C-alpha positions as CSV (number, residue, x, y, z in Angstrom):
1,M,48.3,159.5,198.0
2,I,45.8,156.9,199.0
3,K,43.7,158.0,202.0
4,S,42.6,155.1,204.3
5,P,39.1,155.2,206.0
6,N,39.2,156.7,209.5
7,P,38.6,154.5,212.6
8,D,35.0,155.6,212.9
9,V,34.2,154.5,209.4
10,I,36.0,151.2,209.8
11,C,34.3,150.6,213.1
12,S,30.8,151.3,211.6
13,S,31.4,149.0,208.6
14,W,32.6,146.3,210.9
15,K,29.5,146.6,213.1
16,Q,27.2,146.3,210.2
17,K,29.1,143.2,208.9
18,M,29.3,141.5,212.3
19,S,25.7,142.2,213.3
20,R,24.6,139.9,210.5
21,K,26.7,137.0,211.9
22,I,26.6,137.3,215.7
23,K,24.8,139.1,218.5
24,L,27.0,142.0,219.4
25,E,24.7,142.8,222.3
26,K,26.2,140.2,224.6
27,H,29.7,141.8,224.2
28,Y,28.7,145.5,224.4
29,K,25.5,145.8,226.4
30,T,25.9,147.6,229.7
31,K,23.8,147.1,232.7
32,G,20.8,149.4,232.9
33,A,21.1,150.7,229.3
34,V,19.3,149.9,226.1
35,F,21.6,148.3,223.6
36,S,22.1,150.0,220.2
37,L,24.8,149.5,217.6
38,D,25.3,153.3,217.8
39,N,26.7,152.8,221.3
40,I,29.7,150.9,219.9
41,T,32.0,153.7,218.9
42,A,35.7,153.8,217.9
43,A,36.3,156.6,220.4
44,E,35.3,154.3,223.3
45,Y,36.4,150.8,222.2
46,V,39.3,151.3,219.8
47,K,42.5,151.4,221.9
48,A,45.1,151.8,219.2
49,V,45.4,152.4,215.4
50,N,48.3,150.8,213.4
51,K,49.2,151.4,209.8
52,A,50.5,148.5,207.7
53,A,50.3,147.2,204.2
54,I,49.3,144.0,202.3
55,I,50.7,142.7,199.0
56,F,48.1,140.8,197.0
57,Y,48.7,138.8,193.9
58,E,47.3,135.7,192.2
59,E,49.4,132.6,191.5
60,I,48.3,131.1,188.2
61,Y,48.6,127.4,187.6
62,E,47.9,126.2,184.1
63,A,47.6,122.4,183.9
64,K,48.2,120.9,180.5
65,T,49.7,117.9,178.9
66,S,53.5,117.8,179.1
67,V,55.4,118.2,175.8
68,A,58.1,115.6,176.9
69,P,58.9,113.1,174.2
70,K,57.6,109.6,174.5
71,K,59.9,106.8,175.6
72,I,60.0,103.2,174.3
73,K,60.6,100.4,176.8
74,Q,61.3,96.8,176.0
75,G,61.4,93.6,177.9
76,N,60.1,90.1,178.5
77,L,56.8,89.1,180.1
78,K,58.2,89.4,183.6
79,S,59.3,93.0,182.9
80,L,55.9,93.7,181.3
81,Q,54.1,92.5,184.4
82,K,56.2,94.7,186.7
83,E,55.1,97.8,184.8
84,Q,52.1,99.8,185.9
85,F,49.9,100.5,182.9
86,Y,47.3,103.2,182.5
87,E,44.3,103.6,180.2
88,F,42.7,106.9,179.4
89,K,39.2,107.1,177.8
90,T,39.2,110.8,178.3
91,V,41.5,113.6,179.6
92,A,42.6,113.6,183.2
93,I,42.1,116.5,185.7
94,K,45.5,117.6,187.0
95,S,44.2,118.7,190.4
96,E,42.6,115.3,190.9
97,W,45.5,113.2,189.5
98,K,47.5,111.2,192.0
99,G,49.9,109.3,189.7
100,P,53.1,110.2,187.9
101,D,53.1,112.8,185.1
102,E,54.5,110.2,182.7
103,V,53.0,106.7,182.5
104,A,53.0,103.5,180.5
105,Y,50.0,103.2,178.1
106,L,48.1,100.0,177.9
107,N,47.1,100.4,174.3
108,S,50.8,100.8,173.3
109,I,51.9,97.2,174.1
110,Q,53.3,95.4,171.1
111,Q,54.5,91.8,171.0
112,Y,57.4,90.6,168.7
113,S,59.5,87.4,168.2
114,C,62.5,87.0,170.5
115,T,65.6,87.7,168.5
116,S,67.8,85.5,170.7
117,C,65.9,82.3,170.2
118,K,64.0,83.3,167.0
119,G,60.7,82.7,168.6
120,S,61.4,79.1,169.7
121,G,61.9,79.8,173.4
122,R,65.0,77.6,173.4
123,V,68.6,78.3,172.6
124,T,71.5,75.9,171.9
125,C,73.3,74.8,175.1
126,S,76.7,76.7,175.2
127,K,78.3,73.9,177.2
128,C,77.7,71.0,174.8
129,N,77.0,73.0,171.7
130,G,73.8,71.0,171.2
131,R,75.5,67.6,171.3
132,R,73.8,66.7,174.5
133,E,77.0,65.2,176.0
134,V,80.4,66.5,177.0
135,T,83.9,65.0,177.5
136,C,84.2,63.0,180.6
137,P,86.1,65.1,183.2
138,N,87.4,62.0,184.9
139,C,89.1,60.3,181.9
140,K,89.3,63.3,179.6
141,G,87.6,61.3,176.9
142,S,89.9,58.2,176.8
143,A,90.5,55.0,178.8
144,I,92.5,55.3,182.0
145,S,96.0,53.8,182.3
146,C,96.0,50.7,184.6
147,K,97.9,51.5,187.7
148,N,98.0,47.9,188.8
149,C,100.4,46.9,185.9
150,N,101.7,50.4,185.1
151,S,100.1,50.0,181.7
152,T,102.2,47.0,180.8
153,G,99.3,44.7,180.6
154,K,101.2,42.1,182.7
155,T,101.9,41.3,186.2
156,T,104.9,39.3,187.5
157,Y,104.9,36.5,190.0
158,K,107.7,34.5,191.6
159,L,108.2,30.8,191.9
160,S,110.7,29.1,194.3
161,V,113.0,26.5,192.5
162,I,115.6,24.1,194.0
163,D,118.1,22.5,191.7
164,Q,120.0,19.1,191.9
165,Q,122.6,20.6,194.1
166,N,119.9,21.6,196.5
167,N,120.4,25.3,195.6
168,K,117.2,27.5,196.0
169,R,116.3,30.4,193.8
170,N,113.3,32.5,192.7
171,V,112.1,32.4,189.1
172,E,109.8,35.3,187.8
173,Q,106.9,34.6,185.5
174,Q,104.5,37.0,183.8
175,V,100.7,36.7,183.4
176,P,98.1,39.1,182.0
177,C,97.1,41.8,184.5
178,P,94.0,40.8,186.4
179,V,92.7,44.4,186.5
180,C,93.0,45.4,182.9
181,S,93.0,41.8,181.5
182,G,96.2,42.6,179.6
183,N,94.7,45.6,177.9
184,R,96.9,48.1,179.7
185,R,93.9,50.4,180.2
186,I,90.7,50.2,182.2
187,A,87.3,51.6,181.6
188,C,86.4,54.9,183.3
189,Y,83.9,54.3,186.2
190,K,82.2,57.7,185.4
191,C,81.5,57.3,181.7
192,G,81.9,53.5,181.4
193,G,84.7,53.9,178.9
194,T,82.8,56.0,176.3
195,G,84.7,59.1,177.1
196,K,81.4,61.1,177.2
197,I,78.8,61.9,179.9
198,P,75.4,63.6,179.6
199,C,75.5,67.4,179.7
200,D,74.4,68.5,183.1
201,S,73.8,72.1,181.9
202,C,70.9,71.2,179.6
203,Q,70.1,67.8,181.1
204,A,71.2,66.2,177.9
205,E,68.6,68.0,175.8
206,G,71.0,70.0,173.7
207,T,69.0,73.2,174.3
208,K,68.1,75.5,177.2
209,T,65.4,77.9,178.1
210,C,66.1,81.3,176.5
211,K,67.0,83.8,179.2
212,E,66.0,86.8,177.1
213,C,62.3,85.8,176.8
214,N,62.2,83.2,179.6
215,G,61.0,80.5,177.2
216,H,58.0,82.4,175.8
217,G,59.5,83.0,172.5
218,V,58.2,86.6,172.5
219,L,59.3,90.0,173.8
220,F,57.3,93.2,174.3
221,K,57.7,96.9,173.8
222,W,55.5,99.7,175.2
223,V,55.3,103.5,175.3
224,I,55.9,105.8,178.3
225,Q,54.5,109.2,177.7
226,P,52.8,112.2,179.5
227,V,49.4,111.9,181.0
228,P,46.8,113.6,178.8
229,F,45.7,116.4,181.2
230,K,42.8,118.7,180.5
231,T,44.0,122.2,180.0
232,E,42.8,124.2,183.0
233,K,43.8,127.3,184.8
234,T,43.4,128.1,188.5
235,A,44.2,131.4,190.3
236,T,45.2,131.1,193.9
237,P,45.1,134.4,195.9
238,V,48.2,135.1,197.9
239,I,48.6,137.9,200.5
240,L,51.7,139.0,202.4
241,S,51.0,141.3,205.3
242,S,53.5,143.5,207.1
243,T,51.6,142.9,210.4
244,K,49.9,139.8,211.9
245,V,46.3,139.5,210.7
246,S,45.1,136.9,213.2
247,G,44.5,134.1,210.8
248,F,42.5,136.1,208.3
249,E,44.9,135.5,205.5
250,K,42.7,133.0,203.5
251,E,39.5,135.0,204.1
252,M,41.2,138.2,203.0
253,G,42.8,136.7,199.9
254,L,39.4,135.3,198.7
255,E,37.5,138.5,199.4
256,I,40.1,140.7,197.7
257,Q,40.1,138.4,194.7
258,Q,36.3,138.7,194.4
259,A,36.2,142.4,195.0
260,I,39.5,143.5,193.3
261,E,37.7,146.1,191.2
262,R,36.1,147.8,194.2
263,V,39.1,147.9,196.6
264,E,41.5,150.8,195.9
265,G,45.2,150.2,196.2
266,I,48.5,150.7,194.5
267,V,48.6,148.9,191.1
268,L,52.0,147.4,190.1
269,R,51.9,146.5,186.5
270,D,55.7,145.9,186.5
271,P,56.2,144.4,190.0
272,Y,59.8,143.6,189.5
273,N,60.7,147.2,188.9
274,E,57.9,149.0,190.8
275,M,57.8,147.1,194.1
276,N,60.2,149.4,196.0
277,Q,60.1,152.2,198.5
278,R,60.6,154.9,195.8
279,F,57.5,153.9,193.9
280,V,55.3,152.8,196.8
281,E,55.8,155.3,199.6
282,P,54.4,158.4,197.8
283,S,51.1,156.6,197.2
284,L,50.9,154.7,200.5
285,G,52.0,157.7,202.6
286,Y,54.2,155.7,204.9
287,F,56.9,153.0,204.8
288,N,58.8,150.9,207.3
289,K,61.1,147.9,207.5
290,D,58.2,145.4,207.8
291,I,56.8,146.6,204.5
292,S,60.2,146.3,203.0
293,K,60.4,142.8,204.3
294,I,57.2,141.6,202.6
295,M,58.4,143.2,199.4
296,N,61.5,141.0,199.5
297,E,59.4,138.0,200.3
298,A,57.2,138.8,197.3
299,H,60.2,139.0,194.9
300,K,61.4,135.6,196.2
301,S,57.9,134.1,195.7
302,F,57.7,135.4,192.2
303,K,61.0,133.8,191.3
304,N,60.1,130.5,192.9
305,A,56.7,130.4,191.1
306,E,58.3,130.9,187.7
307,K,60.7,128.0,188.4
308,K,57.8,125.6,188.8
309,Q,56.3,124.1,185.6
310,G,52.9,125.5,184.8
311,Y,53.1,128.3,187.4
312,S,53.1,132.1,186.8
313,I,52.2,135.3,188.6
314,K,49.2,137.2,187.3
315,K,49.8,140.9,186.8
316,P,49.2,143.5,188.0
317,V,50.2,142.9,191.6
318,Y,48.5,145.1,194.3
319,I,49.7,146.8,197.5
320,F,46.8,147.9,199.8
321,P,47.0,150.1,202.8
322,L,46.1,148.1,205.9
323,I,44.7,149.7,209.1
324,A,44.7,147.5,212.2
325,L,42.4,148.6,215.0
326,D,43.2,147.2,218.5
327,C,39.8,146.9,220.0
328,E,38.2,145.9,223.3
329,T,34.7,144.9,224.2
330,A,32.7,146.4,227.0
331,K,33.6,143.3,229.0
332,G,37.3,143.7,228.4
333,K,37.9,141.1,225.6
334,K,40.6,142.2,223.2
335,F,40.5,141.6,219.4
336,Q,41.5,143.3,216.2
337,V,39.6,144.8,213.2
338,F,41.3,145.3,209.9
339,S,40.6,147.6,207.0
340,I,42.1,147.0,203.5
341,G,41.9,149.7,200.9
342,S,41.1,153.4,200.7
343,E,38.1,155.4,201.9
344,R,36.8,155.1,198.3
345,G,36.9,151.3,198.3
346,Y,37.8,149.0,201.2
347,L,37.1,145.8,203.0
348,V,36.8,145.1,206.7
349,F,37.7,141.9,208.7
350,G,37.6,141.0,212.3
351,K,35.9,138.8,214.9
352,I,35.6,138.8,218.6
């Protein structure tokens, strides 16, 4: 079983550490007495001792270029200009990269002749089939029947006639229609009788701008592929405490990471199977629901890390005994001091 340092030892180590950072005299000096570090004792200033535990592990992130296959994109000049291109003269640093993991490469752009217009930029007008004119919609391509003479070419007029007996009657006579001049048909006002009008779709040019290439006669293709990241590995310390540690999480994680060989704890080489009460309690000497809770949190964190690309958990994982001292200065200010590890190797934290 791992034996934690006693409160006197923890208090002594904390005094030595803090005396290099702040003047403890202003917190512990009593009126009329000469101040000495020896006057700060656990018996007098430690009000309670609590046992807890800390789980420590390192989350490894290995940044490297993705193995995703490259993709080919194609389009006209407008599509090309909408794309954000990248140029890499060397590998990128993953931790400093702010763009997407897959990008368009500038040096991959290739230009080729438009297949729709065969490089001319123009295509035959589909409305007039290149003839530049279309059938007149008003006359449907032929002269219009004269409505004035009902297409007879003649009009009838009446004359009044009186005979020798003084009888009066009307006599009908025919003359060529004044509208169609006897031709029975009239010229269309829209096409002038030609039966054709200029094509309004191509402005009588017979061709139109190619929609595929927007008239440039060329199309482009380019490559989308992963950013060439520099292979790098970072180890981020993570701690899970079964009690509140007053904002010391980051400081504890970094110090444990640097002194991992000197701090004694329970080594879990197979954390998935060994992080349980049956394995931990005999070495730790105690166990409670808060320790069980952080074990469950650790298992969830391991699974989440393994789901993220490039992330893994470094083994072994460690569980350290944590002793929390509830302390009070001579002037009544309350604070906590923490010890992580065993009496053979431990770290202390705490500030007033």
